[in-house]
C-alpha atoms as an extended CHARMM CRD file, in Angstrom:
* protein
*
       105  EXT
         1         1  MET       CA             -0.2190000000      -11.2400000000       40.1760000000  PROA      1               0.0000000000
         2         2  ALA       CA              3.0220000000      -11.2560000000       38.4620000000  PROA      2               0.0000000000
         3         3  LYS       CA              2.0280000000      -12.6150000000       35.0910000000  PROA      3               0.0000000000
         4         4  ILE       CA             -0.0340000000       -9.1180000000       35.3570000000  PROA      4               0.0000000000
         5         5  TRP       CA              2.8300000000       -6.9820000000       35.8930000000  PROA      5               0.0000000000
         6         6  ARG       CA              5.6410000000       -9.2830000000       33.9400000000  PROA      6               0.0000000000
         7         7  ASN       CA              2.6120000000       -8.6590000000       30.7700000000  PROA      7               0.0000000000
         8         8  ILE       CA              2.1280000000       -4.5710000000       31.7240000000  PROA      8               0.0000000000
         9         9  GLY       CA              6.2630000000       -4.3350000000       31.8500000000  PROA      9               0.0000000000
        10        10  LEU       CA              6.6100000000       -5.4540000000       28.4280000000  PROA      10              0.0000000000
        11        11  VAL       CA              3.4860000000       -3.7870000000       27.0070000000  PROA      11              0.0000000000
        12        12  TRP       CA              5.8900000000       -0.5910000000       28.0960000000  PROA      12              0.0000000000
        13        13  MET       CA              8.9790000000       -2.7310000000       26.5270000000  PROA      13              0.0000000000
        14        14  TYR       CA              7.0050000000       -3.0530000000       23.5460000000  PROA      14              0.0000000000
        15        15  GLY       CA              4.9040000000        0.7600000000       22.9310000000  PROA      15              0.0000000000
        16        16  LYS       CA              6.5680000000        2.9650000000       25.1630000000  PROA      16              0.0000000000
        17        17  TRP       CA              6.7360000000        5.1280000000       22.2540000000  PROA      17              0.0000000000
        18        18  ILE       CA              3.8730000000        5.1310000000       20.8760000000  PROA      18              0.0000000000
        19        19  ILE       CA              2.7640000000        5.5010000000       25.0140000000  PROA      19              0.0000000000
        20        20  LEU       CA              4.9620000000        8.4350000000       25.1930000000  PROA      20              0.0000000000
        21        21  ALA       CA              4.1460000000       10.5920000000       22.0830000000  PROA      21              0.0000000000
        22        22  GLY       CA              0.8370000000        9.6210000000       22.5750000000  PROA      22              0.0000000000
        23        23  GLY       CA              0.8880000000       11.6690000000       26.1140000000  PROA      23              0.0000000000
        24        24  LEU       CA              2.5040000000       13.9680000000       24.6730000000  PROA      24              0.0000000000
        25        25  PHE       CA             -0.5370000000       14.9020000000       22.3360000000  PROA      25              0.0000000000
        26        26  ASN       CA             -3.0300000000       13.8550000000       25.1890000000  PROA      26              0.0000000000
        27        27  LEU       CA             -1.1180000000       16.9740000000       27.9170000000  PROA      27              0.0000000000
        28        28  THR       CA             -1.1430000000       19.1480000000       25.1100000000  PROA      28              0.0000000000
        29        29  CYS       CA             -4.8590000000       18.4690000000       23.8350000000  PROA      29              0.0000000000
        30        30  THR       CA             -6.1260000000       18.7410000000       27.8000000000  PROA      30              0.0000000000
        31        31  ALA       CA             -3.6390000000       22.1560000000       28.0500000000  PROA      31              0.0000000000
        32        32  PHE       CA             -5.9950000000       23.9130000000       25.1690000000  PROA      32              0.0000000000
        33        33  GLN       CA             -9.1810000000       22.1900000000       26.9370000000  PROA      33              0.0000000000
        34        34  ALA       CA             -8.6090000000       23.9270000000       30.3900000000  PROA      34              0.0000000000
        35        35  GLU       CA             -7.3180000000       27.7840000000       28.8360000000  PROA      35              0.0000000000
        36        36  ALA       CA            -11.1680000000       27.3880000000       26.6450000000  PROA      36              0.0000000000
        37        37  PHE       CA            -13.5470000000       25.0880000000       26.9420000000  PROA      37              0.0000000000
        38        38  SER       CA            -15.7090000000       23.7530000000       24.6920000000  PROA      38              0.0000000000
        39        39  TYR       CA            -17.6580000000       20.0200000000       24.0500000000  PROA      39              0.0000000000
        40        40  THR       CA            -16.8120000000       20.1450000000       19.9620000000  PROA      40              0.0000000000
        41        41  GLY       CA            -13.4730000000       20.4950000000       21.0190000000  PROA      41              0.0000000000
        42        42  LEU       CA            -13.5540000000       17.3590000000       23.2140000000  PROA      42              0.0000000000
        43        43  VAL       CA            -15.4800000000       15.5680000000       20.1690000000  PROA      43              0.0000000000
        44        44  ALA       CA            -11.9500000000       17.3960000000       17.9110000000  PROA      44              0.0000000000
        45        45  ALA       CA             -9.3200000000       15.9260000000       20.0820000000  PROA      45              0.0000000000
        46        46  PHE       CA            -10.2520000000       12.4260000000       20.0030000000  PROA      46              0.0000000000
        47        47  ILE       CA            -10.8350000000       12.4890000000       16.3430000000  PROA      47              0.0000000000
        48        48  LEU       CA             -7.1380000000       14.0180000000       16.0580000000  PROA      48              0.0000000000
        49        49  LYS       CA             -6.0540000000       11.3840000000       18.1720000000  PROA      49              0.0000000000
        50        50  THR       CA             -6.6610000000        9.0080000000       16.3000000000  PROA      50              0.0000000000
        51        51  LEU       CA             -4.8130000000       10.5470000000       12.9560000000  PROA      51              0.0000000000
        52        52  PHE       CA             -2.2440000000       11.0240000000       14.6430000000  PROA      52              0.0000000000
        53        53  THR       CA             -1.9620000000        7.8650000000       16.2130000000  PROA      53              0.0000000000
        54        54  ALA       CA             -2.1290000000        6.6810000000       13.1830000000  PROA      54              0.0000000000
        55        55  VAL       CA              0.6660000000        8.1040000000       11.4810000000  PROA      55              0.0000000000
        56        56  VAL       CA              2.9310000000        7.5820000000       15.0080000000  PROA      56              0.0000000000
        57        57  LEU       CA              2.0380000000        3.2450000000       14.2580000000  PROA      57              0.0000000000
        58        58  TYR       CA              3.1120000000        4.2100000000       10.3900000000  PROA      58              0.0000000000
        59        59  LEU       CA              5.9470000000        5.5550000000       12.1990000000  PROA      59              0.0000000000
        60        60  HSD       CA              7.2500000000        2.9700000000       14.1960000000  PROA      60              0.0000000000
        61        61  ARG       CA              6.0870000000        0.0780000000       12.0560000000  PROA      61              0.0000000000
        62        62  LYS       CA              8.6850000000        1.5200000000        9.7110000000  PROA      62              0.0000000000
        63        63  PHE       CA             11.6380000000        2.0580000000       12.0160000000  PROA      63              0.0000000000
        64        64  SER       CA             10.8240000000       -0.8290000000       14.6720000000  PROA      64              0.0000000000
        65        65  ASP       CA             12.9770000000       -4.3450000000       14.0160000000  PROA      65              0.0000000000
        66        66  ARG       CA             10.8780000000       -6.4860000000       11.3980000000  PROA      66              0.0000000000
        67        67  ASP       CA             12.0190000000       -9.5260000000       13.6920000000  PROA      67              0.0000000000
        68        68  ALA       CA             11.9860000000       -7.9460000000       17.6220000000  PROA      68              0.0000000000
        69        69  ILE       CA              8.1690000000       -9.2660000000       17.3530000000  PROA      69              0.0000000000
        70        70  PHE       CA              8.8230000000      -12.0680000000       17.8190000000  PROA      70              0.0000000000
        71        71  PHE       CA             10.7650000000      -11.7700000000       21.1560000000  PROA      71              0.0000000000
        72        72  TYR       CA              7.1980000000      -10.7960000000       22.4580000000  PROA      72              0.0000000000
        73        73  ILE       CA              5.6250000000      -13.9340000000       20.6420000000  PROA      73              0.0000000000
        74        74  ASN       CA              8.0570000000      -15.9420000000       22.4190000000  PROA      74              0.0000000000
        75        75  LEU       CA              7.1090000000      -15.2060000000       26.0490000000  PROA      75              0.0000000000
        76        76  GLY       CA              3.1840000000      -15.7290000000       24.6990000000  PROA      76              0.0000000000
        77        77  LEU       CA              1.8450000000      -11.9030000000       23.3440000000  PROA      77              0.0000000000
        78        78  SER       CA              0.5200000000      -11.7470000000       19.9710000000  PROA      78              0.0000000000
        79        79  ARG       CA              1.4980000000       -8.1890000000       17.7270000000  PROA      79              0.0000000000
        80        80  LYS       CA             -2.4540000000       -7.6840000000       18.0190000000  PROA      80              0.0000000000
        81        81  ARG       CA             -2.5980000000       -8.0460000000       21.7060000000  PROA      81              0.0000000000
        82        82  LEU       CA              0.0280000000       -5.6690000000       22.1660000000  PROA      82              0.0000000000
        83        83  MET       CA             -0.7410000000       -2.8980000000       20.1500000000  PROA      83              0.0000000000
        84        84  ALA       CA             -4.6560000000       -3.8140000000       21.4340000000  PROA      84              0.0000000000
        85        85  ALA       CA             -3.0240000000       -2.7620000000       25.3700000000  PROA      85              0.0000000000
        86        86  THR       CA             -0.8670000000       -0.0060000000       23.7520000000  PROA      86              0.0000000000
        87        87  LEU       CA             -3.6300000000        1.8020000000       22.3320000000  PROA      87              0.0000000000
        88        88  SER       CA             -5.8110000000        1.0000000000       25.0820000000  PROA      88              0.0000000000
        89        89  ILE       CA             -3.3720000000        2.9890000000       27.7870000000  PROA      89              0.0000000000
        90        90  ASP       CA             -2.8860000000        5.8660000000       25.2820000000  PROA      90              0.0000000000
        91        91  PHE       CA             -6.8310000000        6.1140000000       24.7660000000  PROA      91              0.0000000000
        92        92  GLY       CA             -7.6410000000        5.7860000000       27.9520000000  PROA      92              0.0000000000
        93        93  PHE       CA             -5.3730000000        7.9390000000       29.5150000000  PROA      93              0.0000000000
        94        94  LEU       CA             -7.0230000000       10.9610000000       27.3530000000  PROA      94              0.0000000000
        95        95  LEU       CA             -9.6400000000        9.9850000000       28.2800000000  PROA      95              0.0000000000
        96        96  LEU       CA             -9.4100000000       10.5320000000       31.8870000000  PROA      96              0.0000000000
        97        97  LEU       CA             -7.6450000000       13.7340000000       31.2100000000  PROA      97              0.0000000000
        98        98  GLU       CA            -10.7800000000       15.4150000000       29.3050000000  PROA      98              0.0000000000
        99        99  MET       CA            -13.6730000000       13.7460000000       32.0690000000  PROA      99              0.0000000000
       100       100  LEU       CA            -11.0430000000       15.6800000000       34.4820000000  PROA      100             0.0000000000
       101       101  ILE       CA            -11.2900000000       18.9660000000       32.4830000000  PROA      101             0.0000000000
       102       102  VAL       CA            -15.1940000000       18.0910000000       31.9610000000  PROA      102             0.0000000000
       103       103  LEU       CA            -15.5810000000       17.5790000000       36.0480000000  PROA      103             0.0000000000
       104       104  CYS       CA            -13.3670000000       20.6080000000       36.5290000000  PROA      104             0.0000000000
       105       105  ARG       CA            -15.4600000000       22.8980000000       34.5610000000  PROA      105             0.0000000000
C-alpha cells in the first residue's frame, strides 16, 4: 500500500503542471457542456483535449530540466510509465466530468 502512495506522489511531482493545465481545460469544457449540452460537444471536447495535451506536452518537454527524469528513473519508474500515468489521470478526469454531465441531463 505504501508503494502505491509513493508512486502516486511521484506521478504528481513529475506531472503536476500537466495535470493542473489539463484540469483547467477539463473544467472549462465541462462548464460549456453544462450550459449547452450536445453529444457532438462531447466528441469535440476529447478531440480538442488531444490537441491541447499535445501542446502542453511539447511545452513540458521544452521547459523541463533535461536531467530531472533521472531522479524518477533511479526510484524505479520509467519516463513512459510516468507519462502514461499522468495522461491517464488527466483524460480520466475529463471522462468522469463528462459522464457526470451526461447523467445530470
